BALUMMI-85977 format. One line per field, with one value per residue (C-alpha): residue in one letter; x, y, z. Coordinates in nm, 3 decimals. Layout:
BEGIN
code <- c(A_...);
px <- c(X_...);
py <- c(Y_...);
pz <- c(Z_...);
END
This chain:
BEGIN
code <- c(M_P_E_T_A_G_T_S_P_L_L_L_L_G_P_L_L_R_H_V_D_P_V_S_A_T_I_W_V_E_T_D_R_P_C_V_V_E_V_L_G_R_R_A_Q_T_F_C_V_N_G_H_H_Y_A_L_V_V_V_E_D_L_E_P_G_S_V_T_P_Y_E_V_H_L_D_G_E_Q_V_W_P_P_A_Q_S_V_Y_P_P_S_R_I_R_T_I_G_R_D_R_P_F_R_L_A_F_G_S_C_R_Y_A_T_P_T_T_V_D_V_G_D_G_I_P_P_D_A_L_D_G_Y_A_R_R_L_V_S_M_P_P_D_E_W_P_D_A_L_V_L_L_G_D_Q_V_Y_A_D_E_V_T_P_A_T_Q_A_W_M_A_A_R_R_D_L_S_Q_P_P_G_A_Q_A_A_D_F_E_E_Y_T_R_L_Y_A_E_S_W_S_D_S_E_V_R_W_L_L_S_T_V_P_S_S_M_V_F_D_D_H_E_M_I_D_D_W_N_T_S_A_A_W_R_A_E_V_T_P_N_D_W_W_H_R_R_I_C_G_G_L_V_S_Y_W_V_Y_Q_H_L_G_N_L_S_P_A_E_L_S_D_N_K_T_W_R_A_I_Q_D_L_P_P_G_S_D_D_A_G_P_M_L_D_E_M_A_R_A_A_D_V_E_A_E_T_V_R_W_S_Y_V_R_H_W_G_P_A_R_L_I_M_V_D_T_R_A_G_R_A_L_E_E_H_D_R_K_I_V_D_D_F_E_F_D_W_V_D_A_A_V_R_R_S_V_E_D_G_V_D_H_L_L_I_G_T_S_L_P_W_L_L_P_H_S_V_H_D_I_E_Q_W_N_E_T_M_S_V_R_H_H_G_K_P_L_G_R_L_M_E_K_L_R_Q_A_A_D_L_E_H_W_A_A_F_G_Q_S_F_E_R_L_G_R_T_L_V_S_V_A_R_G_E_L_G_R_P_P_A_T_A_L_V_L_S_G_D_V_H_H_A_Y_A_A_E_L_V_Q_P_G_G_L_E_T_R_V_H_Q_L_T_V_S_P_L_H_N_A_A_P_H_A_I_E_I_G_F_R_L_G_W_S_R_W_A_R_A_L_T_G_G_L_R_A_L_A_R_V_E_R_S_P_L_Q_W_Q_K_Q_A_G_P_F_F_G_N_E_L_G_E_L_V_L_D_G_R_D_A_R_F_L_L_W_A_T_S_R_D_D_D_G_T_E_H_F_T_Q_V_L_D_T_R_L_S);
px <- c(25.742_26.075_26.233_26.435_26.754_26.822_26.463_26.209_25.925_25.597_25.246_25.056_24.719_24.568_24.570_24.248_24.108_23.958_23.868_23.797_23.677_23.683_24.061_24.222_24.226_24.392_24.526_24.610_24.851_25.016_25.368_25.603_25.879_25.967_25.967_25.857_25.512_25.445_25.114_25.086_25.415_25.313_25.523_25.476_25.712_25.560_25.499_25.535_25.274_25.380_25.614_25.370_25.416_25.155_25.128_24.857_24.939_24.763_24.715_24.628_24.583_24.343_24.083_23.714_23.515_23.828_23.915_24.280_24.420_24.698_24.974_25.147_25.527_25.729_26.084_26.041_25.921_25.565_25.362_25.009_24.830_24.969_25.113_24.854_24.568_24.226_24.067_24.038_24.295_24.237_24.145_24.051_23.726_23.684_23.354_23.217_23.077_22.728_22.566_22.376_22.566_22.572_22.652_22.681_22.642_22.611_22.757_22.869_23.135_23.271_23.619_23.636_23.467_23.781_23.862_23.528_23.403_23.189_22.972_22.857_22.643_22.717_22.576_22.807_22.982_22.791_23.109_23.267_22.951_22.937_23.302_23.244_22.938_23.133_23.403_23.141_22.998_23.117_23.333_23.095_22.834_23.059_22.961_23.108_23.132_23.112_22.988_23.067_22.848_23.020_23.159_23.424_23.601_23.476_23.707_23.484_23.403_23.720_23.773_23.914_24.250_24.279_24.183_24.460_24.706_24.600_24.647_25.007_25.088_24.892_24.676_24.316_24.187_24.264_24.052_23.966_23.990_23.941_23.888_24.123_24.343_24.575_24.683_24.879_24.571_24.364_24.612_24.540_24.164_24.208_24.442_24.191_23.904_24.071_24.303_24.074_24.121_23.767_23.743_24.101_24.031_23.695_23.849_24.129_23.893_23.577_23.628_23.524_23.391_23.374_23.252_23.278_23.014_23.039_23.205_23.514_23.565_23.331_22.963_22.750_23.028_22.906_22.555_22.510_22.682_22.634_22.815_23.109_23.125_23.149_23.388_23.623_23.803_23.950_24.317_24.241_23.999_24.268_24.476_24.164_24.032_24.377_24.427_24.077_24.079_24.438_24.374_24.049_24.231_24.501_24.294_23.966_23.946_24.259_24.113_23.786_23.962_24.004_24.350_24.249_24.132_24.456_24.652_24.452_24.466_24.716_24.773_24.846_25.075_25.266_25.317_25.436_25.692_25.850_26.197_26.163_26.230_26.338_26.028_25.719_25.390_25.232_25.279_25.143_24.834_24.785_24.761_24.510_24.301_24.306_24.193_23.919_23.778_23.743_23.668_23.480_23.543_23.917_23.861_23.581_23.512_23.219_23.289_23.133_23.159_23.082_22.949_22.815_22.435_22.462_22.612_22.693_22.714_22.861_22.770_22.958_22.692_22.929_23.224_23.049_22.754_22.630_22.543_22.421_22.088_21.881_22.043_22.116_22.215_22.341_22.527_22.628_22.531_22.875_22.869_22.503_22.564_22.829_22.580_22.314_22.566_22.670_22.304_22.243_22.546_22.433_22.090_22.240_22.467_22.155_22.215_21.948_22.002_22.100_22.247_22.289_22.520_22.479_22.570_22.250_21.904_21.702_21.360_21.313_21.021_20.746_20.729_21.109_21.105_20.835_21.033_21.351_21.162_20.984_21.312_21.479_21.184_21.170_21.548_21.540_21.230_21.366_21.737_21.925_21.631_21.576_21.348_21.599_21.875_21.649_21.588_21.966_22.013_21.742_21.900_22.234_22.097_21.860_22.084_21.831_22.070_21.953_21.829_21.495_21.676_21.811_21.484_21.633_21.857_21.583_21.358_21.638_21.732_21.364_21.333_21.642_21.514_21.163_21.304_21.498_21.192_20.970_21.213_21.291_21.666_21.643_21.538_21.433_21.635_21.444_21.533_21.682_21.812_21.931_22.170_22.228_22.323_22.374_22.046_22.128_21.845_21.740_21.435_21.317_21.086_20.952_20.858_20.487_20.409_20.424_20.271_20.370_20.706_20.845_21.139_21.083_21.259_21.363_21.539_21.742_21.897_22.126_22.301_22.491_22.745_22.888_22.739_22.438_22.139_22.016_21.671_21.527_21.638_21.476_21.147_21.160_21.219_20.957_20.702_20.827_20.640_20.312_19.998_19.936_20.293_20.262_19.932_20.098_20.401_20.184_19.982_20.301_20.411_20.073_20.067_20.405_20.295_20.573_20.534_20.453_20.672_20.502_20.696_20.526_20.673_20.572_20.761_20.814_20.997_21.129_21.236_21.494_21.731_22.065_22.383_22.297_22.429_22.230_22.269_22.146_22.110_22.082_21.995_21.922_21.644_21.540_21.650_21.618_21.708_21.827_21.897_22.117_22.129_22.350_22.244_22.398_22.262_22.284_22.585_22.767_22.706_22.685_22.446_22.420_22.067_21.870_21.571_21.442_21.422_21.209_21.182_21.253_21.172);
py <- c(23.663_23.497_23.580_23.337_23.479_23.419_23.345_23.561_23.738_23.548_23.682_23.569_23.735_23.925_24.094_24.262_24.516_24.784_25.144_25.193_25.515_25.632_25.696_25.509_25.193_25.067_24.714_24.566_24.279_24.105_23.967_23.757_24.024_24.380_24.428_24.653_24.570_24.660_24.666_24.807_24.991_25.158_25.068_25.075_24.979_24.749_24.879_24.674_24.620_24.401_24.199_24.157_24.329_24.501_24.733_24.941_25.019_25.323_25.285_25.617_25.759_25.485_25.547_25.582_25.276_25.073_24.711_24.650_24.306_24.324_24.123_24.162_24.164_24.150_24.283_24.242_23.880_23.795_23.633_23.688_23.531_23.202_22.953_22.724_22.937_22.806_23.150_23.434_23.713_23.961_24.300_24.655_24.778_25.150_25.331_25.499_25.237_25.287_24.973_24.856_24.883_24.554_24.532_24.218_24.232_24.024_23.974_23.724_23.491_23.246_23.135_22.935_22.599_22.385_22.504_22.467_22.173_21.954_21.880_22.242_22.168_22.498_22.514_22.589_22.926_23.185_23.374_23.053_22.974_23.326_23.312_22.983_23.130_23.432_23.215_23.063_23.404_23.665_23.925_24.204_24.049_24.042_24.281_24.628_24.616_24.385_24.523_24.321_24.440_24.307_24.001_23.935_23.740_23.597_23.688_23.516_23.198_23.031_22.708_22.393_22.441_22.799_22.702_22.442_22.701_22.946_22.679_22.632_23.001_23.082_22.940_22.923_22.886_23.256_23.532_23.572_23.195_23.050_23.391_23.629_23.796_24.023_24.140_23.821_23.607_23.838_23.793_23.420_23.482_23.691_23.435_23.162_23.358_23.504_23.225_22.988_23.007_23.108_23.400_23.507_23.537_23.707_23.973_24.029_24.121_24.272_24.596_24.547_24.785_24.667_24.764_24.591_24.451_24.308_23.972_24.141_24.248_24.054_23.960_24.249_24.501_24.840_24.714_24.947_25.153_24.863_24.631_24.869_24.915_24.539_24.452_24.742_24.760_24.411_24.389_24.136_24.381_24.639_24.385_24.261_24.600_24.712_24.392_24.413_24.778_24.774_24.463_24.614_24.933_24.735_24.460_24.638_25.013_25.119_24.989_25.175_25.508_25.687_25.811_26.163_26.039_25.845_26.163_26.342_26.055_26.152_25.791_25.674_25.973_25.895_25.535_25.649_25.872_25.584_25.484_25.177_24.849_25.008_25.097_24.905_25.094_24.868_25.102_25.399_25.203_25.074_25.436_25.507_25.207_25.295_25.649_25.528_25.293_25.576_25.875_25.776_26.112_26.042_25.803_25.810_25.456_25.568_25.656_25.723_25.536_25.722_25.490_25.714_25.704_25.537_25.662_25.439_25.600_25.336_25.408_25.282_25.164_25.001_25.216_25.554_25.491_25.711_25.471_25.674_25.513_25.831_25.945_25.628_25.667_25.400_25.680_25.979_26.333_26.420_26.119_26.158_26.517_26.379_26.119_26.386_26.605_26.309_26.238_26.601_26.611_26.289_26.433_26.761_26.561_26.406_26.040_25.796_25.552_25.640_25.345_25.346_25.069_24.965_24.629_24.630_24.638_24.957_24.803_24.475_24.233_24.424_24.215_24.218_24.597_24.622_24.410_24.613_24.940_24.809_24.690_25.027_25.215_24.995_25.011_25.391_25.418_25.183_25.257_25.168_24.968_24.589_24.596_24.805_24.556_24.274_24.462_24.498_24.123_24.061_24.316_24.135_23.781_23.839_24.076_24.360_24.613_24.710_25.051_24.982_24.962_25.314_25.497_25.843_25.713_25.503_25.805_26.036_25.805_25.784_26.163_26.184_25.929_26.075_26.420_26.264_26.077_26.387_26.591_26.834_26.815_26.825_26.592_26.266_25.960_25.662_25.451_25.486_25.145_25.047_24.751_24.542_24.201_24.058_23.871_23.545_23.554_23.761_23.973_24.286_24.546_24.880_25.198_25.270_25.551_25.846_25.899_26.134_25.967_26.008_25.778_25.413_25.339_24.978_24.773_24.491_24.247_23.957_23.734_23.507_23.440_23.144_23.050_22.872_23.019_22.835_22.686_22.915_23.223_23.089_23.032_23.373_23.565_23.367_23.452_23.809_23.917_23.743_23.936_23.750_23.807_24.175_24.193_24.030_24.258_24.557_24.482_24.461_24.796_24.953_24.812_24.973_25.299_25.280_25.553_25.424_25.532_25.729_25.511_25.203_24.935_24.612_24.297_24.252_23.920_23.659_23.559_23.334_23.116_22.954_23.099_23.378_23.665_23.960_24.151_24.493_24.568_24.945_25.050_25.420_25.477_25.113_24.886_24.512_24.299_23.943_23.687_23.379_23.088_22.783_22.424_22.080_21.747_21.430_21.327_21.652_21.833_22.208_22.447_22.825_22.915_23.232_23.239_23.594_23.863_24.162_24.516_24.801_25.114);
pz <- c(3.383_3.290_2.957_2.745_2.598_2.233_2.129_1.952_2.137_2.159_2.110_2.420_2.361_2.072_1.842_1.949_1.704_1.927_1.839_1.467_1.303_0.939_0.932_1.224_1.433_1.751_1.794_2.135_2.209_2.503_2.453_2.666_2.685_2.582_2.206_1.923_1.784_1.421_1.233_0.878_0.921_1.248_1.549_1.925_2.206_2.466_2.817_3.134_3.408_3.701_3.481_3.190_2.855_2.638_2.341_2.179_1.816_1.669_1.292_1.130_0.778_0.670_0.401_0.504_0.405_0.331_0.409_0.497_0.589_0.848_1.010_1.346_1.374_1.696_1.658_1.283_1.291_1.182_1.460_1.329_1.154_1.283_1.037_0.876_1.006_0.904_0.942_0.690_0.720_1.000_0.861_0.953_0.800_0.860_0.897_0.587_0.353_0.210_0.347_0.658_0.985_1.174_1.544_1.759_2.138_2.452_2.799_3.062_2.921_3.174_3.065_2.743_2.674_2.692_3.046_3.225_3.426_3.200_3.502_3.505_3.199_3.028_2.672_2.376_2.366_2.160_2.063_1.934_1.738_1.598_1.488_1.305_1.136_1.012_0.860_0.629_0.528_0.276_0.458_0.348_0.578_0.886_1.168_1.194_1.572_1.872_2.206_2.519_2.805_3.114_3.288_3.026_3.303_3.633_3.919_4.173_3.978_3.853_3.660_3.824_3.649_3.770_4.122_4.125_3.990_4.263_4.529_4.416_4.478_4.797_5.077_4.952_5.307_5.354_5.194_4.915_4.876_4.527_4.372_4.194_4.454_4.254_3.910_3.838_3.887_3.669_3.383_3.397_3.374_3.059_2.906_2.982_2.827_2.516_2.402_2.216_1.842_1.741_1.980_1.916_1.543_1.601_1.826_1.576_1.293_1.448_1.647_2.008_2.273_2.634_2.979_3.315_3.547_3.896_3.828_3.688_4.050_4.280_4.293_4.427_4.364_4.493_4.559_4.855_5.122_5.364_5.123_5.096_5.472_5.514_5.231_5.158_5.498_5.442_5.344_5.070_4.908_4.842_4.649_4.471_4.359_4.244_4.046_3.902_3.799_3.672_3.462_3.334_3.237_3.053_2.891_2.823_2.887_2.699_2.373_2.430_2.377_2.046_1.938_2.045_2.385_2.428_2.363_2.634_2.888_3.157_3.269_2.915_2.855_3.175_3.063_2.722_2.894_3.086_2.955_2.727_2.904_3.233_3.437_3.540_3.523_3.785_4.086_3.888_3.783_4.138_4.255_3.979_4.085_4.455_4.378_4.139_4.403_4.655_4.429_4.116_3.949_3.918_3.623_3.367_3.250_3.032_2.669_2.328_1.997_1.672_1.401_1.125_1.159_1.504_1.830_2.128_2.472_2.704_3.065_3.370_3.617_3.868_3.971_3.961_4.191_4.476_4.757_5.054_5.135_5.111_4.787_4.589_4.224_3.985_3.804_4.015_3.915_3.780_3.546_3.452_3.348_3.112_2.978_2.919_2.736_2.517_2.437_2.347_2.116_1.948_1.870_1.752_1.520_1.364_1.444_1.326_1.611_1.969_2.160_2.538_2.658_3.021_3.171_3.377_3.212_3.247_3.173_3.361_3.375_3.553_3.870_3.907_3.869_4.136_4.383_4.334_4.370_4.682_4.833_4.780_4.928_5.237_5.282_5.279_5.496_5.762_5.732_6.050_6.188_6.193_5.889_5.699_5.778_5.659_5.333_5.289_5.331_5.072_4.836_4.840_4.841_4.549_4.348_4.364_4.212_3.864_3.751_3.921_4.258_4.201_4.147_4.090_3.814_3.654_3.624_3.509_3.221_3.136_3.124_2.905_2.655_2.651_2.575_2.286_2.160_2.173_1.968_2.252_2.179_1.800_1.520_1.692_1.596_1.459_1.761_2.108_2.212_2.559_2.521_2.834_2.970_3.321_3.382_3.200_2.950_2.650_2.581_2.403_2.559_2.436_2.620_2.552_2.800_2.807_2.467_2.189_2.122_1.771_1.851_1.939_2.269_2.330_2.594_2.432_2.678_2.576_2.830_2.869_2.596_2.785_3.120_3.263_3.443_3.753_3.704_3.972_3.777_3.461_3.642_3.807_3.487_3.295_3.563_3.588_3.276_3.368_3.456_3.781_3.903_3.816_4.006_4.309_4.316_4.231_4.542_4.747_4.606_4.683_5.036_5.106_4.937_4.678_4.419_4.070_3.778_3.499_3.254_3.113_2.889_2.719_2.636_2.263_2.257_2.495_2.741_2.574_2.776_2.695_2.550_2.308_2.099_1.968_1.642_1.537_1.168_1.110_0.755_0.726_0.978_0.977_1.262_1.319_1.621_1.558_1.828_1.791_2.036_2.077_2.133_2.148_2.019_2.223_2.015_2.102_1.772_1.834_1.659_1.632_1.526_1.470_1.707_1.655_1.387_1.483_1.353_1.595_1.390);
END
């Protein structure tokens, strides 16, 4: 990126308020050149990745339960908040106040409204609507956290402006075509998604936690061993996966880490040891990305958030899969052992609410679950034969890749949550909540069997924040909960002798379609789930309306 001599540094993206605990916070920025970034008297030198410049400022020695407005200075000059800002001051609110904990969550945000093709008919952006709502509310009622559950950018579905920009730098008739090809093109996707004023302010003042899903890399990413055998040998894939994982590490994952985890992260330490302004960390991060694509154990993308009475365990269900057909796992054993240990520590710490974050829903509509379970069984049973190859084609075409399509993992998570809910690990929390996105609609479901559960176990799914679901998907998911569809797919499962899960669940609410954002309100051992949806009048007036308020505990 060219630098202009004699002018002040510019703030390109951010600030993003990321990890916040009772005494510290991290703030992420992207700038147009090397500089020193200062927040509340704490300074950080930018680091360089492939010609782009970033900083993560660690603000420590804060007071628990405090609210601290902040500004951002680059080389001593204030750049945030912008002049004549119409938004309230950005601030850091640390954990520790004696009041309900409020968490917002959702997934799947395609670019930003001003950049998309109007002809796509995408409803208003839920994050924009949420930001405007917060501006009109007392700050004490703002959320304590925002959880983004995947597809923060779409590498395989770009806007018309980005496609034209790509065409000016390379031949789109060559793979990967009008999709992100490298780190440079990923930086444009993040700029396009995080630059609008509402979302920029929201991310500057509400701490965010993020995880990837497939569209950050490519649709069907790591669906199966057959998919990897077909895609990963291509030269374009190596540039794509490096650009995708490096950009994810810089733009999303780095902010997921606590100050202690940053200190222990060997990649972050190596970047901090680079001479200021002289070395580019791009090659180092490329090596990290190549290794992570081949050996999942080299990087742990999963992490934990500690929120007083609540604990979020964010689980990577994309990069860490085991894909051999006879031993498929959506989370490999090494990673699942880590998840189980995190769950056990959470219960031992006496949390009131255990949250499992996973981009892909665990409990699906019953008929959809049956089809995914049937497809996996038939794929394994007929692996290497014509019917097995047909099942693989169906798996990829219909996106049959959720927890239900990885039966071992589905049951293992069920056993973990049942042991929590029965008090086998210690005092049962009031709720165990699986937060997910991906499927472009919203619903709530509850585990009802086996019995004897002292903890209420729920699946809460909210998607998309800004996208549109094809009509066929809407019909399919509406029918997916129906008794007759369940009878039909149950018959298919029985005909193929597919083993039935001992777990049973019921839909509590939904399905809801459109652009949506969910909220959890946790007050002691009480928990409520609120759902907000956007709409647009014929005259273009946008609305952000509550469509659900249900108790979970």
